N, C-alpha and C positions, 0 to 999 in steps of 0.2 A: 048452660051446659058446662060440665066440668072441663078444665083445660085438657086433661088427658084424653077425654072423649073427643074433643075438638081435634086434637093431634091425630087420633086414630082415623077420624073422618077425613082429614087432610091427606093422610097416608093412602087411604082407599082411593082418594081422588087422583093423586099423582100416579098410582098404579094403573088406574083406569085410562089415563092419557098416555100410557106407555113410556113413562120416564124410566131411565136405566135403573137396574137393581142397585148399583153403587150410589146413585143419586137418592133413591128411596131410603136406603140405609143411612146415608149421611144426614139427610133432612130429619129423619125420625130420631136419630141419636142426638142431634143438636137440640131439637125441640124437647126431647126427653130430659136433657140437662137443664133446660129452662124450667120445665115443670118441677124437677127435683129441687132446684134452687128455691122456687117459690113455696114449695111444700115445707122446706126447712124454715124459710123466712116466716111463714104464717102458721107453722106447726100443724099442718093438715092440708087436705085437698083444697084446690083453688078453682073458683069458677072464672071462666074466660071473661065474662062481663064485669067482674070485680077488679080485674087487673088495671092498674093505672100506669101512666108514663114513668113515674118514679121507679116502679118495679122493673121495667125494661132497662132503665138507666143503671139501676143497682146491679142488674145481671151483667150488663156490659162492663161495668167497673170490676165486678167479681172475675170475669173472664180475663181482664187485663192483669189483675193482681195475682192470679194463679199462673201467670207466665205465658199465656197464649200469644203467639205472634200476631202482628197487626194484620197480616193476610188472612189468618184463620178467623180473627175477630170480624174482619170485613165480610167473610163468607157467612159467619153466624148472623150478622146483621141482614144480609141478603135473604137468608132463610126465614128470619123473623118477618121480614117485609112480605115475602111470598105467602107465608102462613096467614098473616093478618089480612092480606089482600083477598085470599080465599075465604076467610071467615066473614069479612064484610060483604062479599058477594052472596054468601049463603045466609046473610043476616044473623050470623051467630054473635056478632058484636056490631057496635055502631060506628066505630072509628078505627082506622089503621094507625095505631099508636106508633108502630115501628118506623113509619116514614118521618116521624118527628125527631127521631134520634139523629144525632150528629154523625156524619160519615166518618169512618175510621181512616185515618191517613196511613196509607200503605207506602212504605219506602220502596221505590222501584230500583232493584239492583240488577246489574248485568249478570246474566246467567253464565255459569261455568260451562265449558264444553271441552271435549277431547279431540285432539288431532287424530288422524288415522294411525300415526306412529304410536302415540300414547295409548290409543285403544288396543293396538296389537300387543303392547306390553301388558296391559291389564288382562286381556283375554288369555294370554299365555300363563298368567299367574293363577287363574281360576282352574283348580284341578278337577272339580266334578264335571265330567264330560257333558252331561245333559244341560247343566246350568251354563256351562261355557257356550254351548250351541244356542241357547235362548238369548244370551247376552249378545252373541254375534248377530243373531236374527234381528234384535232390536236396533243394533247399530246400523245395519245395512238396509233397514226398512223404515225406521222412525216409528215403529209400532209401540204402543203402550205395553207395559209388562202384563197388564190384565188381558190384553188382546192376544199376546203371544202364548200365555199359559192356557188359554181357552181354545187354541187352535185345534181343529180336528184333522184327521188324515185327509178327508175330502176337501179341506180348505186350502191345502198346499198342492198346487198344480205344477209339478216340476216339468211336465211335458210342454205346457204353454208358458211357463215361467211367471205364474201369477199367484199371489198370496191373497186369498179371499178373507177379508175381515168382516165377520158377521156380527151385526148389532154392536158396533163399537160405541164410544162415548156418544151420548145423545141418541142411542139406538140407530145409528147410521151405519149402513154397509159401505165398504169401499174395497177396491182392488189395488194392490201394490205390486208393481213389477218386481220380479226376483232378478237381481243382478247376477252376472257371471260368477262373481266371487261367492255370493251367497248360495247360488245353485250348487256349486262344488261342495260347500260346507254341509248343506242339507242332504245331498246324496250320500256323503260320507256318514252322516248321522244315521240315516236309515239303514245303511249297509252294515255299519260296524258298532253303533252305539245303542240304538233303540232295540229293545228286546222283543223279538217277534211273538213270544208267547204271552205278553202282557194283555190281559183282557180289557181293553179300553180302546175307544176310537180317538182318544187324545193324541195329538202329534208328538208332543213332548211328554214323556213318561219316565217314571222310575219303577224299578222292580217292586219295591216295598209298598208304595202308595198308589201306583197306577197313574199318578199325576204329579204336578209340581206347582208350588205356590209362588205368588209374587213376593211375599215376605222372604221366602227362602232365597230367591234370586238376589234380592237386595242385600241379604246377609252375606251371600257369596261375594258380591261386589265389595262390600265394606271390608270383608276379611282380606281380599286381594289388595285393596288400597292400603290397608294397614301393613301388610307384608312388604309392599313396595315403598313404604315410608313417605307416601304423598301427604302433603299438608291439606290439599283441597278435599272437599266433600263430594263424593261421586255416588250417584244413585242410578236406578234404572231410568229415571226421568231425565237425568243428565245425558244419557245415551241418545234420547230423543232429540234433545237440543243439539247434540253433536252431529247427528244425521243432517239436520236442517242447515247448521252452520257450515259444515263441510261441503254440502251441495251448493250453497250460496257462493262459497269461495271458489268453487270450480265452474261457476258461471250459470248455474240453474236459475230460472226465473222464480220470483217470489210466488207467483200464481201456481206454478208447478209444485213448489214445495207445500203450498197451502193444500192442494188436492191430495198430495201424498200423506200429509199429516192428518187429513180429515177435518180441518178447521172450517167452520162456516163463515169466518170473517178473516180478512187479511190483517186486521188490527191484532188479532190473537197471534197470527203467524209471525209478525214482526217482532213480537216479544221473545220469540225463540231464536232469533238470528243474532248471533254474536259476531261482531266485526272488530278486529283488533286494530291498533293504530296504524300498522303497516298497510292494511287493506284500505283504511280510510285515506291514508296519504296517497296511495296509488289512485284512488277514486278522484280526488281533487285534481290530480295531475293529468287526468284524461281530457281536461278542458284545454 
């Protein structure tokens, strides 16, 4: 079977098992890059059964040489292993060559986060009112930017103070309580910012497009950071880290934070928790 046909078969499979659309897109793009690389290398279409370990090693070297970060290359390796695992089970090939590749060493760096004071400074600098409200919603819920921009009117229950996240990462639903601060912000948004005549059920909308994108939110954040003259890199995902780190600093349990973030594992949650030296000093002095 041609490699591109095997990739399409794998895509059909992960769609069938209800992987999220972002996962399907990411896997398909990465495997497409692999197929493109081999077509250039061999000057034509490649059959899956003809691929050898050296081809995979060459591809991973190519990924490194074109400047991809170690975390991205580690993700690529995981996708290749998943693809080959599927292909072996379907008897499309005889061996999972990807498991023979050396793991990519990923440097674990402590993630940046914003204190509430710094966040207030950031949000005041974002002049676009819809984008500012999305950013505030992320900071006070820990929601992903993709989850926020997909919210529908029916997902935001201001009467019971619940935000319904439908089919978040991993296609998991979860409910996030709306704090008093965020409740006030969202009520103001509905009354004074959201245009009532926009023909869409999206909660966050603009007059021109009827929706708002995650890329646009990140661009607004980058612009505000630049205007503030900050050295640190801030993105929508940093706001998610900030939510968890600020909750931890105020005494919330890691288990509660895990549920709010929608993580299936505590190990994932702990990577989001930034603890500064003062916090650690206070911790050891509790004994």
